[in-house]
C-alpha positions in Angstrom: 23.8 13.1 20.5 22.3 10.7 17.9 18.6 11.1 16.8 16.5 8.0 16.9 14.7 8.6 13.6 11.5 6.6 13.8 10.1 8.3 10.7 12.8 7.1 8.4 12.9 3.6 9.9 9.1 3.2 9.8 9.1 3.9 6.0 11.7 1.1 5.5 9.6 -1.3 7.6 6.4 -0.4 5.8 8.1 -1.0 2.4 9.2 -4.4 3.6 5.8 -5.3 4.8 4.3 -4.2 1.5 6.7 -6.4 -0.4 5.6 -9.4 1.8 1.9 -8.6 1.4 2.3 -8.3 -2.4 3.5 -11.9 -2.5 0.8 -13.3 -0.3 -1.9 -15.3 -2.2 -4.5 -14.3 0.4 -4.4 -10.7 1.5 -4.8 -9.8 5.2 -8.1 -8.2 6.2 -8.2 -5.8 9.2 -11.4 -4.9 10.8 -11.3 -1.7 12.9 -14.2 -0.9 15.2 -14.7 2.7 16.5 -17.5 3.5 19.0 -18.6 7.1 19.3 -17.3 10.4 17.9 -14.0 11.0 19.8 -12.0 13.3 17.4 -8.6 11.9 18.3 -9.9 8.3 17.8 -11.2 9.2 14.4 -7.8 10.6 13.4 -6.0 7.5 14.6 -8.4 5.2 12.7 -8.0 7.3 9.6 -4.2 7.0 9.8 -4.4 3.3 10.3 -6.5 2.9 7.2 -4.1 5.0 5.2 -1.2 2.9 6.3 -3.1 -0.4 5.6 -4.1 0.9 2.1 -0.5 1.8 1.3 0.7 -1.7 2.2 -2.2 -3.6 0.4 -3.9 -4.8 3.6 -7.7 -4.8 3.2 -9.3 -2.7 5.9 -12.9 -2.4 7.0 -13.9 0.5 9.3 -16.9 -0.3 11.5 -18.4 2.9 13.0 -20.8 2.4 15.9 -22.8 5.1 17.7 -21.9 6.3 21.2 -25.1 4.6 22.4 -23.9 1.1 21.4 -24.3 -1.2 24.4 -21.5 -3.5 25.6 -23.5 -6.5 24.6 -24.0 -5.2 21.0 -20.2 -4.6 20.7 -19.5 -8.1 22.0 -21.9 -9.5 19.4 -20.1 -7.6 16.7 -16.7 -8.9 17.9 -18.1 -12.5 18.0 -19.3 -12.1 14.4 -15.8 -10.9 13.3 -14.1 -13.7 15.3 -16.1 -16.2 13.3 -15.6 -14.5 9.9 -12.9 -16.3 8.0 -12.4 -13.3 5.8 -11.2 -11.2 8.7 -7.6 -11.9 9.8 -7.2 -9.1 12.4 -9.5 -7.1 14.7 -8.8 -3.8 16.4 -11.2 -1.9 18.7 -10.1 1.7 19.0 -9.7 2.9 22.5 -10.9 4.7 24.6 -14.4 3.3 24.6 -17.5 5.1 26.1 -17.6 4.8 29.8 -20.6 2.4 29.9 -18.5 -0.2 28.1 -15.9 -2.3 30.1 -12.8 -2.3 27.9 -11.4 -5.4 29.6 -14.5 -7.4 28.6 -14.0 -6.2 25.0 -10.3 -6.9 24.9 -10.9 -10.4 26.2 -13.6 -11.1 23.7 -11.3 -10.7 20.7 -9.8 -13.9 19.5 -6.1 -13.9 20.5 -5.3 -15.0 16.9 -6.9 -11.8 15.6 -5.8 -9.5 18.4 -3.5 -7.2 16.4 -3.1 -4.8 19.4 -1.6 -7.7 21.4 -3.8 -6.9 24.5 -5.7 -10.2 24.9 -4.8 -12.0 28.2 -3.5 -15.0 26.2 -1.0 -12.8 24.3 -0.1 -10.8 27.4 0.4 -14.1 29.3 2.6 -15.6 26.7 4.8 -12.5 26.7 5.0 -12.7 30.5 6.3 -16.3 30.5 8.7 -15.9 27.6 6.6 -17.6 24.9 6.2 -15.7 21.6 2.7 -14.3 21.5 0.6 -14.2 18.4 1.1 -10.4 18.5 3.3 -8.1 20.4 1.8 -4.7 21.6 2.6 -2.2 18.9 4.4 0.6 20.7 6.8 -1.6 22.7 7.5 -3.7 19.6 8.2 -0.5 17.7 10.6 0.7 20.4 12.5 -2.6 20.3 12.8 -2.3 16.5 14.1 1.2 16.9 16.7 0.2 19.5 17.8 -2.7 17.3 18.1 -0.4 14.2 20.7 1.7 16.0 22.5 -1.3 17.5 21.7 -0.2 21.1 22.6 -3.1 23.4 19.7 -4.3 25.4 21.3 -7.4 27.0 22.8 -6.3 30.3 21.5 -2.8 30.0 19.9 -0.9 33.0 16.5 0.2 31.7 14.2 2.6 33.4 10.5 2.7 32.2 8.5 5.7 33.4 4.8 4.6 33.4 3.1 1.3 34.2 0.2 1.2 31.7 -1.0 -2.1 30.2 -0.4 -0.6 26.7 3.2 0.5 27.0 4.9 0.3 30.4 4.2 -3.3 31.5 4.7 -5.0 28.1 7.7 -2.8 27.5 9.3 -4.1 30.7 8.6 -7.7 29.8 10.0 -7.4 26.3 13.2 -5.8 27.8 13.4 -8.5 30.4 13.1 -11.2 27.7 16.1 -9.6 26.1 18.1 -9.8 29.4 17.9 -6.1 30.4 17.6 -5.2 34.1 14.4 -3.2 34.3 13.0 -0.7 36.8 9.4 0.5 36.4 8.8 4.0 37.8 5.5 5.7 38.4 3.7 8.4 40.4 4.7 6.8 43.7 8.4 6.3 42.9 10.9 7.9 45.2 14.1 9.5 43.9 13.1 9.2 40.2 15.9 11.6 39.2 18.6 9.3 40.7 17.1 6.3 38.8 17.1 8.2 35.5 20.7 9.4 36.0 22.1 5.9 36.3 20.1 4.3 33.5 21.4 3.1 30.2 18.0 3.2 28.6 15.1 5.5 29.7 11.6 5.1 28.2 9.0 7.6 29.3 5.3 7.1 28.7 3.3 9.3 31.1 2.0 12.2 29.0 3.7 15.1 30.9 7.1 16.7 30.9 9.1 14.6 33.3 12.7 14.1 32.1 14.5 17.4 32.3 18.0 18.9 32.1 20.7 17.4 34.4 18.6 14.2 34.9 20.5 12.1 32.3 24.0 10.9 31.7 26.1 11.3 28.5 25.5 7.7 27.4 21.7 7.7 28.1 19.4 6.3 25.4 16.2 8.4 25.8 12.9 7.1 24.2 9.9 9.5 24.4 6.5 7.9 24.1 4.6 10.9 25.3 2.9 13.2 22.7 0.6 16.1 23.4 0.3 19.8 22.7 1.9 22.3 25.0 0.4 25.7 26.0 1.5 27.1 22.7 -0.1 24.3 20.7 3.2 22.7 19.8 3.5 18.9 19.8 5.9 17.9 22.6 6.7 14.8 24.7 7.7 13.7 28.2 11.4 14.6 27.6 12.6 18.2 27.5 14.3 17.7 24.2 16.0 21.1 23.7 17.6 21.0 27.2 18.3 17.3 27.5 19.5 16.4 24.0 23.0 17.9 24.4 23.7 15.7 27.4 22.6 12.3 26.2 23.8 9.6 23.7 20.6 8.9 21.8 17.2 10.5 21.9 13.9 10.1 20.0 12.1 13.2 18.8 8.5 14.2 19.2 7.0 13.9 16.6 9.0 11.6 14.4 10.2 9.1 16.9 8.0 6.5 18.5 4.7 7.5 16.8 5.7 6.3 13.3 7.2 3.2 14.8 3.9 2.3 16.5 2.1 2.5 13.2 4.7 0.4 11.4 4.6 -2.2 14.2 0.8 -2.3 14.1 0.9 -2.8 10.3 3.4 -5.6 10.9 0.9 -7.3 13.2 -2.0 -6.6 10.7 0.0 -8.3 7.9 0.0 -11.6 9.8 -2.7 -14.3 9.1 -3.1 -17.0 11.8 -5.0 -20.1 11.0 -8.1 -20.5 13.2 
């Protein structure tokens, strides 16, 4: 078994981005909007700012109260869209329930949409045109697979989870690299059989789902899930201790996909598109 070390690779990528940013005459400027006081969201925003500062990307954190209306948030996004000093915009999810996240995502200029969630970026990805930005987690996973020279072309890939953030764009990115892709979800029958025959398994559901005897000796296992178990220990979708002896490659939790997501987001944030 070979460990897919996202922590080490992410540091290499961050250093490369920093070198590029150091040589840019105009520095990228990322605006991050957070609405409300969700503790996890605040940690994520803090980590993004730390990464941006390390690279030399300017970052502005805009904190809005929970009571912010959808229209007020849309007005703030419109203001940032028209601000030539701002090269990237990120709205931290989740948003309060009274705000329609799709309206917010659509309002961000696709040229500043560093999350890669805008319909124009998603649509370009779907038809095989390079978007302005790729979604961070799928892009990070592709970089991780490439680092370890894992063949994507012709591979049978199983993705567990069909979210707009990971599952669907991940499938499209693998398809664009000529993999054969199966998306599995809560209504999938015979999930174990599909996992057993896959070359690449990517799980992003947030619960323990890939267990012992469900994989083959050549399987490449990528674990996107991260949460705390009953003992307070960080864990993922793949039962690492029991599965790792029976597979070819596996990403740990933590230290696998998480650092790659941050590195990928910083890669996006380092780009400046002319508007």
